[in-house]
DSSP file (Angstrom, degrees, kcal/mol; ACC not computed):
  #  RESIDUE AA STRUCTURE BP1 BP2  ACC     N-H-->O    O-->H-N    N-H-->O    O-->H-N    TCO  KAPPA ALPHA  PHI   PSI    X-CA   Y-CA   Z-CA
    1    1 A M     >        0   0    0      0, 0.0     4,-2.0     0, 0.0     5,-0.2   0.000 360.0 360.0 360.0 -42.9   19.4  -35.5    6.6
    2    2 A K  H  >  +     0   0    0      1,-0.2     4,-2.2     2,-0.2     5,-0.2   0.899 360.0  51.2 -63.2 -40.7   19.7  -34.7    2.9
    3    3 A N  H  > S+     0   0    0      1,-0.2     4,-2.5     2,-0.2    -1,-0.2   0.880 108.3  52.1 -63.5 -38.5   16.5  -32.7    2.9
    4    4 A L  H  > S+     0   0    0      2,-0.2     4,-2.5     1,-0.2    -1,-0.2   0.898 109.4  49.5 -64.4 -41.2   17.7  -30.7    5.9
    5    5 A L  H  X S+     0   0    0     -4,-2.0     4,-2.2     2,-0.2    -2,-0.2   0.914 111.9  47.9 -63.8 -44.1   20.9  -29.8    4.1
    6    6 A I  H  X S+     0   0    0     -4,-2.2     4,-2.4     2,-0.2    -2,-0.2   0.919 112.5  49.1 -63.1 -44.0   18.9  -28.7    1.0
    7    7 A L  H  X S+     0   0    0     -4,-2.5     4,-2.6     2,-0.2     5,-0.2   0.905 110.6  50.8 -62.2 -42.8   16.6  -26.6    3.1
    8    8 A T  H  X S+     0   0    0     -4,-2.5     4,-2.4     1,-0.2    -1,-0.2   0.903 111.2  48.0 -62.0 -42.5   19.5  -25.0    4.9
    9    9 A I  H  X S+     0   0    0     -4,-2.2     4,-2.4     2,-0.2    -2,-0.2   0.906 111.9  50.1 -65.3 -41.9   21.2  -24.1    1.6
   10   10 A M  H  X S+     0   0    0     -4,-2.4     4,-2.5     2,-0.2    -2,-0.2   0.925 112.5  46.2 -63.2 -45.1   17.9  -22.7    0.3
   11   11 A I  H  X S+     0   0    0     -4,-2.6     4,-2.7     1,-0.2     5,-0.2   0.913 112.8  50.5 -64.2 -42.5   17.3  -20.5    3.4
   12   12 A S  H  X S+     0   0    0     -4,-2.4     4,-2.5    -5,-0.2    -2,-0.2   0.904 111.6  48.0 -61.2 -42.5   21.0  -19.4    3.3
   13   13 A T  H  X S+     0   0    0     -4,-2.4     4,-2.6     2,-0.2    -2,-0.2   0.918 113.2  47.1 -64.9 -44.6   20.6  -18.4   -0.4
   14   14 A L  H  X S+     0   0    0     -4,-2.5     4,-2.5     2,-0.2    -2,-0.2   0.916 113.8  47.6 -64.2 -43.1   17.4  -16.6    0.2
   15   15 A T  H  X S+     0   0    0     -4,-2.7     4,-2.5     2,-0.2    -2,-0.2   0.915 113.1  48.8 -64.2 -42.9   18.8  -14.7    3.2
   16   16 A S  H  X S+     0   0    0     -4,-2.5     4,-2.5    -5,-0.2    -2,-0.2   0.915 112.2  48.3 -62.6 -44.2   21.9  -13.8    1.2
   17   17 A S  H  X S+     0   0    0     -4,-2.6     4,-2.2     2,-0.2    -2,-0.2   0.901 111.1  50.7 -63.3 -41.4   19.9  -12.6   -1.8
   18   18 A A  H  X S+     0   0    0     -4,-2.5     4,-1.6     1,-0.2    -2,-0.2   0.932 112.1  46.5 -63.9 -44.7   17.7  -10.5    0.5
   19   19 A Q  H  X S+     0   0    0     -4,-2.5     4,-2.4     1,-0.2    -2,-0.2   0.904 110.5  54.5 -63.0 -40.0   20.7   -8.9    2.2
   20   20 A D  H  X S+     0   0    0     -4,-2.5     4,-2.9     1,-0.2     5,-0.2   0.896 105.4  52.0 -60.9 -41.2   22.2   -8.3   -1.2
   21   21 A I  H  X S+     0   0    0     -4,-2.2     4,-1.8     1,-0.2    -1,-0.2   0.875 111.0  47.3 -67.3 -35.5   19.2   -6.4   -2.5
   22   22 A F  H  X S+     0   0    0     -4,-1.6     4,-2.1     2,-0.2    -1,-0.2   0.914 114.5  46.0 -70.9 -41.9   19.2   -4.1    0.5
   23   23 A E  H  X S+     0   0    0     -4,-2.4     4,-2.3     2,-0.2     6,-0.2   0.917 112.7  50.3 -65.6 -43.0   22.9   -3.4    0.2
   24   24 A A  H  X>S+     0   0    0     -4,-2.9     5,-1.9     1,-0.2     4,-1.3   0.876 110.9  50.2 -62.6 -37.2   22.7   -2.9   -3.5
   25   25 A S  H  <5S+     0   0    0     -4,-1.8    -1,-0.2    -5,-0.2    -2,-0.2   0.898 112.1  46.9 -68.1 -41.4   19.8   -0.5   -3.0
   26   26 A R  H  <5S+     0   0    0     -4,-2.1    -2,-0.2     1,-0.2    -1,-0.2   0.886 120.0  37.9 -64.7 -40.5   21.7    1.5   -0.3
   27   27 A T  H  <5S-     0   0    0     -4,-2.3    -1,-0.2    -5,-0.2    -2,-0.2   0.519 109.5-113.1 -97.2  -6.6   24.9    1.8   -2.4
   28   28 A G  T  <5 +     0   0    0     -4,-1.3     2,-1.7     1,-0.2     3,-0.2   0.755  55.9 158.3  83.5  24.2   23.5    2.2   -5.8
   29   29 A D     >< +     0   0    0     -5,-1.9     4,-2.0    -6,-0.2    -1,-0.2  -0.597   7.3 169.8 -84.9  82.3   24.6   -1.1   -7.3
   30   30 A V  H  > S+     0   0    0     -2,-1.7     4,-3.0     1,-0.2    -1,-0.2   0.842  71.6  58.7 -64.9 -35.1   22.1   -1.3  -10.1
   31   31 A E  H  > S+     0   0    0      2,-0.2     4,-2.3     1,-0.2    -1,-0.2   0.936 108.6  43.9 -63.2 -46.4   23.9   -4.3  -11.7
   32   32 A T  H  > S+     0   0    0      2,-0.2     4,-2.6     1,-0.2     5,-0.2   0.916 114.2  51.6 -62.4 -42.4   23.5   -6.5   -8.6
   33   33 A L  H  X S+     0   0    0     -4,-2.0     4,-2.6     1,-0.2    -2,-0.2   0.916 108.9  50.2 -59.6 -44.6   20.0   -5.3   -8.3
   34   34 A R  H  X S+     0   0    0     -4,-3.0     4,-2.4     2,-0.2    -1,-0.2   0.913 111.4  48.7 -61.2 -44.0   19.3   -6.2  -11.9
   35   35 A N  H  X S+     0   0    0     -4,-2.3     4,-1.5     2,-0.2    -2,-0.2   0.915 112.6  47.3 -63.2 -43.8   20.7   -9.7  -11.4
   36   36 A L  H  X S+     0   0    0     -4,-2.6     4,-2.0     1,-0.2     7,-0.2   0.893 111.6  51.2 -65.7 -38.8   18.7  -10.3   -8.3
   37   37 A Y  H  < S+     0   0    0     -4,-2.6    -2,-0.2     1,-0.2    -1,-0.2   0.909 107.8  52.3 -63.3 -42.2   15.6   -9.0  -10.0
   38   38 A N  H  < S+     0   0    0     -4,-2.4     3,-0.2     1,-0.2    -1,-0.2   0.805 112.0  47.0 -65.3 -28.9   16.2  -11.4  -12.9
   39   39 A Q  H  < S+     0   0    0     -4,-1.5     2,-0.3     1,-0.3    -1,-0.2   0.827 133.9   9.3 -77.9 -33.9   16.5  -14.3  -10.4
   40   40 A N    ><  -     0   0    0     -4,-2.0     3,-2.0    -5,-0.1    -1,-0.3  -0.803  60.3-162.7-153.7 102.5   13.4  -13.3   -8.5
   41   41 A K  G >  S+     0   0    0     -2,-0.3     3,-0.9     1,-0.3    -1,-0.1   0.784  92.0  60.7 -58.0 -30.1   11.0  -10.6   -9.8
   42   42 A E  G >  S+     0   0    0      1,-0.2     3,-2.0     2,-0.1    -1,-0.3   0.607  79.4  88.4 -74.8 -11.0    9.4  -10.3   -6.3
   43   43 A S  G X  S+     0   0    0     -3,-2.0     3,-1.8     1,-0.3    -1,-0.2   0.766  72.8  70.6 -60.6 -25.1   12.8   -9.2   -4.8
   44   44 A I  G <  S+     0   0    0     -3,-0.9    11,-0.4     1,-0.3    -1,-0.3   0.659 102.3  44.4 -69.3 -13.0   12.1   -5.6   -5.6
   45   45 A N  G <  S+     0   0    0     -3,-2.0    -1,-0.3    30,-0.1    -2,-0.2   0.117  83.6 137.2-113.5  19.4    9.4   -5.6   -2.9
   46   46 A A    <   -     0   0    0     -3,-1.8     2,-0.4     1,-0.0    -3,-0.0  -0.245  42.2-146.3 -61.5 155.8   11.4   -7.4   -0.2
   47   47 A V        -     0   0    0      6,-0.2     6,-0.2     7,-0.1     2,-0.1  -0.994   4.8-149.8-130.4 130.5   11.2   -6.0    3.3
   48   48 A D    >   -     0   0    0      4,-2.2     3,-2.0    -2,-0.4   -29,-0.0  -0.226  44.4 -81.7 -88.3-174.0   14.0   -6.0    5.9
   49   49 A S  T 3  S+     0   0    0      1,-0.3    -1,-0.1     2,-0.1    -2,-0.0   0.697 131.3  49.6 -64.8 -19.7   13.5   -6.2    9.7
   50   50 A K  T 3  S-     0   0    0      2,-0.1    32,-2.1    31,-0.0    -1,-0.3   0.348 121.1-106.0 -97.9   4.7   12.8   -2.4    9.9
   51   51 A G  S <  S+     0   0    0     -3,-2.0     2,-0.3     1,-0.3    -2,-0.1   0.554  70.0 150.7  83.6   7.5   10.2   -2.6    7.1
   52   52 A F        -     0   0    0     29,-0.1    -4,-2.2     4,-0.1    -1,-0.3  -0.566  30.0-157.9 -76.8 133.6   12.5   -1.0    4.6
   53   53 A T     >  -     0   0    0     -2,-0.3     4,-2.4    -6,-0.2     5,-0.2  -0.591  35.6-101.8 -97.1 166.8   12.0   -1.9    1.0
   54   54 A P  H  > S+     0   0    0      0, 0.0     4,-2.6     0, 0.0     5,-0.2   0.886 124.5  52.5 -55.5 -37.5   14.7   -1.5   -1.7
   55   55 A L  H  > S+     0   0    0    -11,-0.4     4,-2.7     2,-0.2     5,-0.3   0.935 108.3  48.5 -66.0 -45.5   12.9    1.6   -2.8
   56   56 A I  H  > S+     0   0    0      1,-0.2     4,-2.4     2,-0.2     5,-0.2   0.935 115.2  45.7 -59.4 -45.9   12.8    3.2    0.6
   57   57 A L  H  X S+     0   0    0     -4,-2.4     4,-1.7     1,-0.2    -2,-0.2   0.912 114.7  46.0 -65.3 -43.3   16.5    2.5    1.1
   58   58 A S  H  <>S+     0   0    0     -4,-2.6     5,-3.0    -5,-0.2    -2,-0.2   0.899 114.3  47.8 -69.7 -38.6   17.5    3.8   -2.3
   59   59 A A  H ><5S+     0   0    0     -4,-2.7     3,-1.5    -5,-0.2    -2,-0.2   0.939 112.8  48.1 -65.3 -46.0   15.4    6.9   -2.1
   60   60 A Y  H 3<5S+     0   0    0     -4,-2.4    -1,-0.2    -5,-0.3    -2,-0.2   0.827 112.8  49.4 -63.8 -32.3   16.7    7.7    1.4
   61   61 A N  T 3<5S-     0   0    0     -4,-1.7    -1,-0.3    -5,-0.2    -2,-0.2   0.168 115.7-113.0 -96.9  18.1   20.3    7.2    0.3
   62   62 A N  T < 5 +     0   0    0     -3,-1.5     2,-1.1     1,-0.2    -3,-0.2   0.836  61.8 152.8  59.7  38.4   20.0    9.4   -2.8
   63   63 A Q     >< +     0   0    0     -5,-3.0     4,-2.5     1,-0.2     3,-0.3  -0.655  12.0 171.0-100.6  76.5   20.4    6.5   -5.3
   64   64 A K  H  > S+     0   0    0     -2,-1.1     4,-2.6     1,-0.2    -1,-0.2   0.862  74.1  52.2 -58.0 -42.1   18.4    8.0   -8.2
   65   65 A E  H  > S+     0   0    0      1,-0.2     4,-2.2     2,-0.2    -1,-0.2   0.890 111.6  47.1 -64.3 -38.7   19.4    5.3  -10.7
   66   66 A V  H  > S+     0   0    0     -3,-0.3     4,-2.9     2,-0.2     5,-0.2   0.918 110.4  52.6 -67.8 -43.5   18.2    2.6   -8.4
   67   67 A V  H  X S+     0   0    0     -4,-2.5     4,-2.4     1,-0.2     5,-0.2   0.941 111.2  47.0 -55.9 -48.4   15.0    4.4   -7.6
   68   68 A S  H  X S+     0   0    0     -4,-2.6     4,-2.5     1,-0.2    -1,-0.2   0.910 112.2  49.9 -61.6 -43.4   14.3    4.7  -11.4
   69   69 A F  H  X S+     0   0    0     -4,-2.2     4,-1.7     2,-0.2    -2,-0.2   0.942 111.8  47.6 -60.3 -49.1   15.1    1.0  -12.0
   70   70 A L  H  <>S+     0   0    0     -4,-2.9     5,-2.2     1,-0.2     4,-0.3   0.900 113.8  46.9 -62.3 -41.7   12.9   -0.2   -9.1
   71   71 A L  H ><5S+     0   0    0     -4,-2.4     3,-1.2    -5,-0.2    -1,-0.2   0.897 109.2  54.5 -67.3 -39.6   10.0    1.9  -10.3
   72   72 A E  H 3<5S+     0   0    0     -4,-2.5    -1,-0.2     1,-0.3    -2,-0.2   0.844 107.8  51.1 -60.7 -33.4   10.4    0.8  -13.9
   73   73 A K  T 3<5S-     0   0    0     -4,-1.7    -1,-0.3    -5,-0.2    -2,-0.2   0.480 123.8-104.4 -86.3  -2.9   10.2   -2.8  -12.7
   74   74 A G  T < 5 +     0   0    0     -3,-1.2    -3,-0.2    -4,-0.3    -2,-0.1   0.766  55.5 168.3  93.6  26.1    6.9   -2.1  -10.8
   75   75 A C      < -     0   0    0     -5,-2.2     2,-0.9     1,-0.1    -1,-0.1  -0.227  51.3 -88.0 -66.1 164.9    7.9   -1.9   -7.2
   76   76 A D    >   -     0   0    0      1,-0.2     3,-1.3   -32,-0.1    -1,-0.1  -0.664  37.9-167.3 -78.8 106.2    5.3   -0.6   -4.7
   77   77 A V  T 3  S+     0   0    0     -2,-0.9    11,-0.4     1,-0.3    10,-0.4   0.694  85.8  47.9 -68.8 -19.5    5.9    3.2   -4.6
   78   78 A N  T 3  S+     0   0    0      8,-0.1    -1,-0.3    30,-0.1    -2,-0.1   0.179  76.9 139.1-109.6  17.0    3.7    3.6   -1.5
   79   79 A A    <   -     0   0    0     -3,-1.3     8,-0.4     1,-0.1     2,-0.3  -0.304  41.9-142.1 -60.8 145.7    5.2    0.8    0.6
   80   80 A K        -     0   0    0      6,-0.1     6,-0.2   -28,-0.1     2,-0.1  -0.846   0.7-137.7-113.4 147.8    5.6    1.8    4.3
   81   81 A D    >   -     0   0    0      4,-2.3     3,-1.8    -2,-0.3   -30,-0.3  -0.188  50.9 -77.5 -84.9-171.3    8.3    0.9    6.8
   82   82 A T  T 3  S+     0   0    0    -32,-2.1   -31,-0.1     1,-0.3    -1,-0.0   0.632 135.0  50.2 -69.0 -11.7    7.5   -0.1   10.4
   83   83 A S  T 3  S-     0   0    0    -33,-0.3    32,-2.2     2,-0.1    33,-0.3   0.398 120.8-107.3-100.0  -0.6    6.9    3.6   11.3
   84   84 A G  S <  S+     0   0    0     -3,-1.8     2,-0.2     1,-0.3    -2,-0.1   0.538  72.2 144.1  86.5   6.9    4.5    4.1    8.4
   85   85 A N        -     0   0    0     29,-0.1    -4,-2.3     4,-0.0    -1,-0.3  -0.545  34.1-153.5 -81.2 146.3    7.1    6.1    6.4
   86   86 A T     >  -     0   0    0     -6,-0.2     4,-2.1    -2,-0.2     5,-0.2  -0.576  33.9 -99.3-107.7 173.3    7.3    5.9    2.6
   87   87 A A  H  > S+     0   0    0     -8,-0.4     4,-2.2   -10,-0.4     5,-0.2   0.902 124.7  54.5 -58.7 -41.3   10.1    6.5    0.2
   88   88 A L  H  > S+     0   0    0    -11,-0.4     4,-2.2     1,-0.2    -1,-0.2   0.906 106.6  50.3 -61.6 -41.7    8.6    9.9   -0.5
   89   89 A M  H  > S+     0   0    0      1,-0.2     4,-1.5     2,-0.2    -1,-0.2   0.910 109.7  51.2 -62.9 -41.3    8.6   10.8    3.2
   90   90 A G  H  X S+     0   0    0     -4,-2.1     4,-2.3     1,-0.2    -1,-0.2   0.897 110.4  48.4 -61.9 -40.8   12.3    9.8    3.4
   91   91 A V  H  X>S+     0   0    0     -4,-2.2     4,-4.0     1,-0.2     5,-0.8   0.864 108.3  54.2 -67.5 -36.7   13.2   11.9    0.5
   92   92 A C  H  <5S+     0   0    0     -4,-2.2    -1,-0.2     2,-0.2    35,-0.2   0.805 110.7  47.3 -69.0 -27.9   11.3   14.9    1.9
   93   93 A F  H  <5S+     0   0    0     -4,-1.5    -2,-0.2    -5,-0.2    -1,-0.2   0.916 119.8  37.9 -72.1 -47.4   13.4   14.5    5.1
   94   94 A K  H  <5S-     0   0    0     -4,-2.3    -2,-0.2    -5,-0.1    -3,-0.2   0.851 105.0-129.3 -78.1 -36.7   16.7   14.2    3.2
   95   95 A G  T  <5 +     0   0    0     -4,-4.0     2,-1.1     1,-0.2    -3,-0.2   0.736  48.0 152.8 100.0  23.7   15.9   16.8    0.5
   96   96 A N     >< -     0   0    0     -5,-0.8     4,-2.3     1,-0.2    -1,-0.2  -0.746  20.0-173.6 -90.5 100.1   16.6   15.2   -2.9
   97   97 A Y  H  > S+     0   0    0     -2,-1.1     4,-2.8     1,-0.2     5,-0.2   0.896  79.7  55.7 -59.6 -44.8   14.3   17.1   -5.2
   98   98 A E  H  > S+     0   0    0      1,-0.2     4,-2.1     2,-0.2    -1,-0.2   0.910 111.8  42.8 -58.7 -43.6   15.0   14.9   -8.3
   99   99 A I  H  > S+     0   0    0      2,-0.2     4,-2.6     1,-0.2    -1,-0.2   0.899 112.1  53.9 -70.7 -39.5   14.1   11.7   -6.5
  100  100 A A  H  X S+     0   0    0     -4,-2.3     4,-2.7     1,-0.2     5,-0.2   0.930 109.8  48.6 -57.6 -44.7   11.0   13.3   -4.9
  101  101 A K  H  X S+     0   0    0     -4,-2.8     4,-3.0     1,-0.2    -2,-0.2   0.916 110.6  50.4 -62.4 -44.9    9.9   14.4   -8.4
  102  102 A I  H  X S+     0   0    0     -4,-2.1     4,-1.0    -5,-0.2    -1,-0.2   0.926 112.7  47.0 -59.4 -45.4   10.4   10.8   -9.8
  103  103 A L  H  <>S+     0   0    0     -4,-2.6     5,-2.4     2,-0.2     3,-0.4   0.931 114.8  45.2 -64.0 -46.3    8.4    9.3   -6.9
  104  104 A I  H ><5S+     0   0    0     -4,-2.7     3,-1.8     1,-0.2    -2,-0.2   0.930 112.5  50.8 -64.0 -44.9    5.6   11.8   -7.2
  105  105 A D  H 3<5S+     0   0    0     -4,-3.0    -1,-0.2     1,-0.3    -2,-0.2   0.707 107.7  56.2 -65.5 -18.4    5.5   11.4  -11.0
  106  106 A S  T 3<5S-     0   0    0     -4,-1.0    -1,-0.3    -3,-0.4    -2,-0.2   0.293 131.2 -87.5 -97.1   8.6    5.4    7.6  -10.5
  107  107 A G  T < 5 +     0   0    0     -3,-1.8    -3,-0.2     1,-0.2    -2,-0.1   0.597  64.6 164.6 102.7  11.1    2.3    7.7   -8.3
  108  108 A A      < -     0   0    0     -5,-2.4     2,-0.7    -6,-0.1    -1,-0.2  -0.410  46.0-114.6 -60.6 135.7    3.5    8.3   -4.8
  109  109 A K    >   -     0   0    0      1,-0.2     3,-1.1    -2,-0.1    -1,-0.1  -0.632  25.5-162.7 -76.0 112.6    0.6    9.3   -2.6
  110  110 A V  T 3  S+     0   0    0     -2,-0.7    11,-0.5     1,-0.2    10,-0.5   0.711  87.0  46.0 -73.2 -19.6    1.4   12.9   -1.6
  111  111 A N  T 3  S+     0   0    0      8,-0.1    -1,-0.2     9,-0.1     2,-0.1   0.287  78.8 130.0-106.3  10.4   -1.1   12.9    1.3
  112  112 A Q    <   -     0   0    0     -3,-1.1     8,-0.4     1,-0.1     2,-0.3  -0.402  47.2-146.5 -63.6 140.1   -0.2    9.5    2.8
  113  113 A Q        -     0   0    0      6,-0.1     6,-0.2    -2,-0.1    -2,-0.1  -0.857   0.5-138.8-112.6 145.5    0.4    9.8    6.5
  114  114 A N    >   -     0   0    0      4,-2.1     3,-1.9    -2,-0.3   -30,-0.2  -0.148  48.4 -78.8 -85.4-169.6    2.7    7.8    8.7
  115  115 A Y  T 3  S+     0   0    0    -32,-2.2   -31,-0.1     1,-0.3    -1,-0.1   0.560 135.3  51.8 -75.1  -6.2    1.9    6.4   12.2
  116  116 A N  T 3  S-     0   0    0    -33,-0.3    32,-2.9     2,-0.1    -1,-0.3   0.198 119.1-113.1-103.8  11.2    2.4    9.9   13.6
  117  117 A D    <   +     0   0    0     -3,-1.9    -2,-0.1    30,-0.3     2,-0.1   0.555  68.9 145.9  68.4  11.1    0.1   11.3   11.0
  118  118 A A        -     0   0    0     29,-0.1    -4,-2.1    -5,-0.0    -1,-0.2  -0.465  32.3-155.5 -76.3 151.5    2.9   13.2    9.3
  119  119 A T     >  -     0   0    0     -6,-0.2     4,-2.0    26,-0.1     5,-0.1  -0.682  33.6-100.0-117.4 172.8    2.9   13.7    5.6
  120  120 A A  H  > S+     0   0    0    -10,-0.5     4,-2.8    -8,-0.4     5,-0.2   0.885 123.9  54.8 -59.6 -39.2    5.6   14.3    3.0
  121  121 A L  H  > S+     0   0    0    -11,-0.5     4,-2.5     1,-0.2    -1,-0.2   0.885 104.8  52.8 -63.8 -39.1    4.7   18.0    3.0
  122  122 A I  H  > S+     0   0    0      2,-0.2     4,-2.4     1,-0.2    -1,-0.2   0.924 111.9  46.2 -62.2 -43.3    5.2   18.2    6.8
  123  123 A Y  H  X S+     0   0    0     -4,-2.0     4,-2.3     2,-0.2    -2,-0.2   0.938 112.8  48.5 -64.7 -46.5    8.7   16.7    6.4
  124  124 A A  H  <>S+     0   0    0     -4,-2.8     5,-2.6     1,-0.2     4,-0.3   0.893 115.2  46.2 -60.8 -38.9    9.6   19.0    3.5
  125  125 A S  H ><5S+     0   0    0     -4,-2.5     3,-0.6    -5,-0.2    -1,-0.2   0.888 112.2  49.6 -71.0 -40.3    8.4   22.0    5.5
  126  126 A T  H 3<5S+     0   0    0     -4,-2.4    -2,-0.2     1,-0.2    -1,-0.2   0.881 116.4  41.3 -65.2 -39.1   10.1   20.9    8.7
  127  127 A F  T 3<5S-     0   0    0     -4,-2.3    -1,-0.2   -35,-0.2    -2,-0.2   0.293 113.4-112.4-100.6  10.5   13.5   20.4    7.0
  128  128 A G  T < 5 +     0   0    0     -3,-0.6     2,-1.2    -4,-0.3    -3,-0.2   0.785  60.7 150.3  74.7  30.8   13.4   23.4    4.8
  129  129 A H     >< +     0   0    0     -5,-2.6     4,-2.5    -6,-0.2     3,-0.2  -0.661  12.5 170.5 -98.5  80.3   13.1   21.8    1.3
  130  130 A E  H  > S+     0   0    0     -2,-1.2     4,-2.8     1,-0.2     5,-0.2   0.867  72.6  54.7 -60.4 -42.1   11.2   24.5   -0.5
  131  131 A D  H  > S+     0   0    0      1,-0.2     4,-1.8     2,-0.2    -1,-0.2   0.899 112.2  44.1 -62.0 -40.0   11.5   23.0   -3.9
  132  132 A I  H  > S+     0   0    0     -3,-0.2     4,-2.7     2,-0.2    -2,-0.2   0.921 112.3  52.1 -69.6 -43.8   10.0   19.7   -2.8
  133  133 A A  H  X S+     0   0    0     -4,-2.5     4,-2.4     1,-0.2    -2,-0.2   0.915 110.0  49.7 -58.2 -43.1    7.3   21.4   -0.8
  134  134 A A  H  X S+     0   0    0     -4,-2.8     4,-2.3     1,-0.2    -1,-0.2   0.901 111.7  48.0 -63.4 -41.1    6.4   23.5   -3.9
  135  135 A Y  H  X S+     0   0    0     -4,-1.8     4,-1.1     2,-0.2    -2,-0.2   0.877 110.3  52.0 -69.2 -36.2    6.2   20.3   -6.1
  136  136 A L  H  <>S+     0   0    0     -4,-2.7     5,-2.0     2,-0.2     3,-0.5   0.936 111.3  47.2 -61.9 -45.7    4.1   18.5   -3.5
  137  137 A L  H ><5S+     0   0    0     -4,-2.4     3,-1.6     1,-0.2    -2,-0.2   0.895 107.7  55.6 -63.4 -40.1    1.7   21.4   -3.5
  138  138 A K  H 3<5S+     0   0    0     -4,-2.3    -1,-0.2     1,-0.3    -2,-0.2   0.782 107.7  51.9 -60.9 -26.0    1.6   21.5   -7.3
  139  139 A N  T 3<5S-     0   0    0     -4,-1.1    -1,-0.3    -3,-0.5   -29,-0.2  -0.092 130.6 -91.2-106.0  33.0    0.6   17.8   -7.1
  140  140 A N  T < 5 +     0   0    0     -3,-1.6    -3,-0.2     1,-0.2     2,-0.2   0.746  60.1 172.0  71.0  29.1   -2.3   18.4   -4.7
  141  141 A A      < -     0   0    0     -5,-2.0     2,-0.8    -8,-0.1    -1,-0.2  -0.525  35.7-124.8 -65.4 136.3   -0.6   18.0   -1.3
  142  142 A N    >   -     0   0    0     -2,-0.2     3,-1.1     1,-0.1   -21,-0.1  -0.759  22.3-169.1 -89.4 109.0   -3.1   19.0    1.4
  143  143 A K  T 3  S+     0   0    0     -2,-0.8    11,-0.5     1,-0.2    10,-0.5   0.551  80.2  67.0 -77.2  -6.3   -1.5   21.7    3.5
  144  144 A S  T 3  S+     0   0    0      8,-0.1    -1,-0.2     9,-0.1     2,-0.2   0.549  71.5 112.0 -90.8  -6.7   -4.3   21.4    6.1
  145  145 A I    <   -     0   0    0     -3,-1.1     8,-0.5     1,-0.0     2,-0.3  -0.482  54.4-157.1 -67.6 132.4   -3.4   17.9    7.3
  146  146 A A        -     0   0    0     -2,-0.2     6,-0.2     6,-0.2    -2,-0.1  -0.828  10.9-123.6-111.1 150.5   -2.0   17.9   10.8
  147  147 A D    >   -     0   0    0      4,-2.3     3,-2.3    -2,-0.3   -30,-0.3  -0.134  48.2 -80.8 -78.1-176.0    0.2   15.4   12.5
  148  148 A N  T 3  S+     0   0    0    -32,-2.9   -31,-0.1     1,-0.3    -1,-0.1   0.556 132.1  56.0 -70.4  -5.3   -0.7   13.7   15.8
  149  149 A R  T 3  S-     0   0    0    -33,-0.3    -1,-0.3     2,-0.2     3,-0.1   0.358 121.3-106.9-101.0   2.3    0.4   16.8   17.8
  150  150 A G  S <  S+     0   0    0     -3,-2.3     2,-0.5     1,-0.3    -2,-0.1   0.603  74.2 138.8  86.1  12.2   -2.0   19.0   15.8
  151  151 A N        -     0   0    0      4,-0.1    -4,-2.3     3,-0.0    -1,-0.3  -0.804  36.6-157.0 -98.5 127.3    0.8   20.7   13.7
  152  152 A T     >  -     0   0    0     -2,-0.5     4,-2.2    -6,-0.2     5,-0.2  -0.310  39.4 -95.2 -84.9 175.6    0.3   21.3   10.0
  153  153 A A  H  > S+     0   0    0     -8,-0.5     4,-2.5   -10,-0.5     5,-0.2   0.897 127.6  53.9 -58.8 -40.7    3.2   21.8    7.5
  154  154 A L  H  > S+     0   0    0    -11,-0.5     4,-2.6     1,-0.2    -1,-0.2   0.927 107.2  49.6 -60.7 -45.7    2.8   25.6    8.1
  155  155 A K  H  > S+     0   0    0      1,-0.2     4,-2.6     2,-0.2    -1,-0.2   0.902 111.1  49.8 -61.7 -41.1    3.2   25.2   11.8
  156  156 A H  H  X S+     0   0    0     -4,-2.2     4,-1.7     2,-0.2    -1,-0.2   0.917 110.6  49.6 -63.8 -42.3    6.3   23.1   11.4
  157  157 A A  H  X>S+     0   0    0     -4,-2.5     5,-2.5     1,-0.2     4,-0.8   0.900 111.7  49.4 -62.4 -40.4    7.8   25.7    9.0
  158  158 A Q  H ><5S+     0   0    0     -4,-2.6     3,-0.6     1,-0.2    -2,-0.2   0.914 108.6  52.2 -64.6 -42.9    7.0   28.4   11.5
  159  159 A M  H 3<5S+     0   0    0     -4,-2.6    -1,-0.2     1,-0.2    -2,-0.2   0.834 114.9  43.0 -62.3 -31.4    8.6   26.5   14.3
  160  160 A Q  H 3<5S-     0   0    0     -4,-1.7    -1,-0.2    -5,-0.2    -2,-0.2   0.546 110.1-122.4 -91.0  -8.5   11.8   26.0   12.2
  161  161 A G  T <<5 +     0   0    0     -4,-0.8     2,-1.5    -3,-0.6    -3,-0.2   0.824  51.0 161.8  71.1  31.5   11.8   29.6   11.0
  162  162 A N     >< +     0   0    0     -5,-2.5     4,-2.5     1,-0.2     3,-0.3  -0.640  12.4 179.9 -86.6  84.3   11.6   28.6    7.3
  163  163 A A  H  > S+     0   0    0     -2,-1.5     4,-2.4     1,-0.2    -1,-0.2   0.853  75.7  51.9 -57.8 -42.0   10.4   31.9    5.9
  164  164 A D  H  > S+     0   0    0      1,-0.2     4,-1.7     2,-0.2    -1,-0.2   0.897 113.4  44.1 -64.6 -39.5   10.3   30.8    2.2
  165  165 A I  H  > S+     0   0    0     -3,-0.3     4,-2.2     2,-0.2    -2,-0.2   0.867 109.6  56.4 -73.9 -35.1    8.2   27.8    3.1
  166  166 A I  H  X S+     0   0    0     -4,-2.5     4,-1.7     1,-0.2    -2,-0.2   0.945 108.9  47.7 -57.8 -46.7    6.0   29.8    5.3
  167  167 A S  H  < S+     0   0    0     -4,-2.4    -1,-0.2     1,-0.2    -2,-0.2   0.891 110.8  51.9 -60.9 -39.9    5.3   32.1    2.4
  168  168 A L  H  < S+     0   0    0     -4,-1.7    -1,-0.2     1,-0.2    -2,-0.2   0.865 115.0  41.2 -63.7 -37.6    4.6   29.1    0.2
  169  169 A L  H  <        0   0    0     -4,-2.2    -1,-0.2     1,-0.2    -2,-0.2   0.660 360.0 360.0 -89.8 -18.0    2.1   27.6    2.6
  170  170 A E     <        0   0    0     -4,-1.7    -1,-0.2    -5,-0.2    -2,-0.1   0.498 360.0 360.0 -77.3 360.0    0.2   30.8    3.7
């Protein structure tokens, strides 16, 4: 009975800590993140039920300070969620150039594809983030990669009528 109680407390603590790291990543609570990291160095690569890591959540939610902290501590910059999306892909969807630059400069794979074969460049082109698209290209993003429907970044930009990105990609 005593062992069961100890096990229940341990599981509760681990679950609570895991939830805390995801919430801290979403909201930009670096202090909580730092405390959780000091308790368990592996927490920075924790994965929630959707496959989101603290880095994916912080990047998607525009938490630049958290992104920098996680990268400084050595988190996996190329971790994928359950759809195969990375933190860089999320940023290219949302449009935060500063975070995109930090991720790329920290080794994010610019040509990594998700499970629909989309790349960060395809997302930046689809959602009209010219500055990010230009930085991806400067860092060797392959503009000829097509998604699973056969559409390249250029085709997505054309479908969206993003003239500046079309010019960039032609």
